[in-house]
N, C-alpha and C positions, 0 to 999 in steps of 0.2 A: 504493499501500499504507499500510496504517496501523498501526503498532504499539498494542494492546492498554493503556487504563491500568494493567492489572495483568494477569500470564497466569492463565489458565482452561485445565482440565478441559474435554475435549469431554466427558464425562459430565456436568459441571454446565453447560453450555452446551445441550444436549440436553434435561437437566432443565428449564431455564428455556423452552424452546420446546414443552413437553409432548412432547416427538420421543424417536423410538426410535434409538440408538445400536448400530452393529454393528463389528466387528470392534476391535484394541486401544484403549483410552482412552490419551490422551497430550495433552499439555501445549499449548497455544497460545497463540500471540505476537504474533500481527500479522493483519489481514486483510486480505487481495488478492484481484485477479480473477484467474481459473485461469490465466493467462497469464503472471501476475508473481509466484505465490505461489511458497513455499519448503514446506520438510518442516517448518518450524515455525508454518505457518501455515495458517488457514480460508479457504476459496473456496466461491463457490456455483457449483452445475453444472446448466442447463436443458437445456443437450445437448452433445453431441460430447466432444472429448478431454479426460479431468478432469486432465490437467496432474500438476504434483507439489506441489500441496497435500497438507499432513499429515493435515486433517481437510475431509472436503467432505459440505457443504449441497445434498442431493439428493433424488429421489424414489425411487431405488431402490439398495439394496447393490453395492458394488465389490467383486467378488474381491480379496482380499487389500490392502484401501484402511480407511481409519479413515471412517466415513460418519455422518451423520446425517439422518434419514430426517424429509421435511416433504411436503406436498400440493402448495405451491408456495416454491422455493427463495427468490426473491426478496424474498417478502412474510417468509419465516423471515429472512433477512438483514436488511429494513426493522426488523425487531423486537428484532434485537440490536444494528445501529446505534445507532438511538434508547436504549439502554442505555448504551452503550459511549461515546458520543461526544454529550451533549448539545449542542443548537442552544448558541450562543452570539453573540449577536447583538452589531452595532457598538454602541456606545454614545454617539455621538452626538460625539464628539472621539477623542480617541487612547490607544488602549486601552492599560493601564498594562505588555502584553507586549508590544507593536508595538515595532519599531526602528527609528529613522528618523535615516538621517545626518544629521549638523548640516549639510552643504552642499546637501541637497536642502530645496525651496521648496514649503510647504503653504499652500497659498491660503484665505481665513476656508472657514468650514462645511465642510471635508472632515472624513469619517468614518472611520478607521482602525481597524479588530477586531481580534480575539486574534491573536498567532500573526503579522502582518504584519511584511514588512520592505520597505523603502525605499531605494534606492540613492542614492549621492551624485551630485549634478547634478542627479535628477529632479526632476520640477514635476508639482503636482497641483492643477489650475485648481479654480473654485468648485463646489463640489456633486457632487464625486467620493464615491464610496462604496467602500470597500475590505473587504469582508466578511472573517472570521478566514482565515489560511491564504493571503495571497495575500502572493506576493513580487517583488518590482519591481527591476529591476537600476540600472544605472548610467546616466544621462541618458537616462533615458524621460519622453515626454511625456504627460498624460494630462488630458485636454480636461473642460470643463464636464459635470457629471453623467452622467458613465460610472460604471457599477456593474459593479464586479469580482468576483467570488467567491460571486456567488447562488447558489441552488440549479438545477441542472439540471432540466431539464423529464420527470420520467419519473415516470407514474403507474401502478398496477397494478391490475386489476378485482378486487371482492371482492361478495360478496352485499349488502352494504349502500353500494356506489357506491366511488370511487376511491380508492387508498390511496398517498399520499406517499410515494415512498422516498427517504430521506434520503442528503446526499450531504455526505462526510465528506472529500473531495478539498480539492486547492486551487488557486489558478493563478498559474502562473509566468511573467513577462515580462521577455526578454531583453533585454542593453544596448542602448541605441537605439533602440526600439521606440518606435511613437507609437499611440497610441488617440485616436479621434475624439471629439468631443462627443454623448450620449445614446446611445455605445454599449454593449453588455451581452455579458461575458464569461462566462460560466457557471462555477462548479468542476465539478472530476472526484467521479466517483463513490466513487471510492475513491483513486485516482491523481490527476493533476496535468492542468488543462488547459494548455498553453503557446504562449506568443507567441513566436517566435525573436528572436534580436537582430537588431537593422535592420528588422522587419517594420511597415510603415505600414497602419493601420486605419482607413476615413473615419470619417465620422458615420454614425451611424443603423445602423449593423450588428450582427449577432446571431451570438454564437461561441459552439456548443453544449457542454456538457459534453464533457469527455475528448477534445477536438478537441486536433490539433498543428499550429500554423502556422510553417511553415519561415522561417528566417532570410531577412530580403530580400525575402518575399511582400507582395504589394498587395490590399488588401482594399479597392475602392469602396463609395461610399454602398451601403445599404439591401442589400447581401449578406448571406445567413441562411445560417449552417452548422448543419445538425443534429448529432446528437450523434458523437463517434466520428470525424470526416471529418480527415483530414490532407491537407494542403496543403505541398507541396512548396516548396522553395528556389528565390526568385525566380520563384515564378508569380504570376497577375495574373488578378484576377476582377473583371472590370467591374460596374458599377451593376446593383444587381436582382438578381444570378446567385445562384439555390438550388441547395442541395447534398443530397441526400438520406443518412440515415446511413452511419457505414462504408461510405464512398467514401473514393478514394486520387486526389488532384489531383499529378501527376507533378510533377517541377523544370522549372521554365520554361514551364510550361505556358500556355496564354493561353485565359479563357475571354470571351466578347464579353457584351455588356449584355442581361439577363433570360434569360440561358443557363438551362434546367433538368436538374442534372445528377442522372441516375440511374444511371451506371456510371463506373468509373474509368476516369480520362483519360489519356493515356500521357504520358512525360515528352517538353516540347518541340513538344509540338502545340498549335493553335488550334481550337476547338470553337467551336459556337453554335448558337442554336435551342433551340424546345420541342419534343421534347426535343432535348437535346444531339446535334450530330453535329459531325463533322470539318468544317471549315469550305467545303473545295471541294462537297463533298454538301449540305451546308447550303443554299449560294449556287445551286445548280442547284434547289433545292427552293422555294426564294425567287423565281426566276426562272418558274417554273414554275406557281406561283400567278397569276399575275395571267390564265394563260388559264383557269385553273377554272372561274368562273361559264359561259362561253361553251359550253366542252367538256358543263357539264352540262346549258345548253339543248339542245344538239345531240345529246347519248342522249336526252334526255325525246322530243325532235322524232321521231328513228329509229326510236325505241324505241316508239312510236305509242302 
């Protein structure tokens, strides 16, 4: 959730979008996802439960709710975010609004954007870039050329091409976490992408927007997480694991190298394969594969 620079009436917002307002006009103080929104917030709704937002940006009116009717809620949101939160780019050094603990160590050519924090005992190695609104806890190590807080990868098709959806959230890195070289952690759309305390992320890992990595989880090199993935405490994702968006990896789960995850993984279980399967099932599949060429030949011969 982000607080608006100043409160605005729903009618003012609707006028800016050239949209129709339904229901009681009310003051808006923040913008949030429908799951996190309160009665003082505006939220966009593509489908499903409208949640508790005071104002909804949506395609149709809801009985008894204040709604702003637009053809595409996500494009309406993009228009509003661009006006409320103009992009603040890192300036190549330490932004005046950043807060760096005196006991932190920043190596040469580190770039720290607006509203960032770096905690006691943390080390940022050469080439690290912190976009605006990145908060790093105590005794964190961020290795060379890692980028924290870049835009999430979301575009919406329009008649004139793909429209970038601005991301105005941040990144939070818990105490004692470690982030490898050339790893990218995207900021959230409205809230934060979270790396839990003690989590260990290897080199060349991609963490998509709105992901939540639990305490002491391990992500090995070239893991790729799509947006809004949740990785439980103590889970281990081996090299080149790929996870589809909005999937949940349970606490203590284990994923073998190159596992392709398209479903939720229960806590404590070991899965592997493409697509992911429980380990015993996957091993049976692998064992059967060596017989496949001969089986195909037999079926072809017997089938005439």
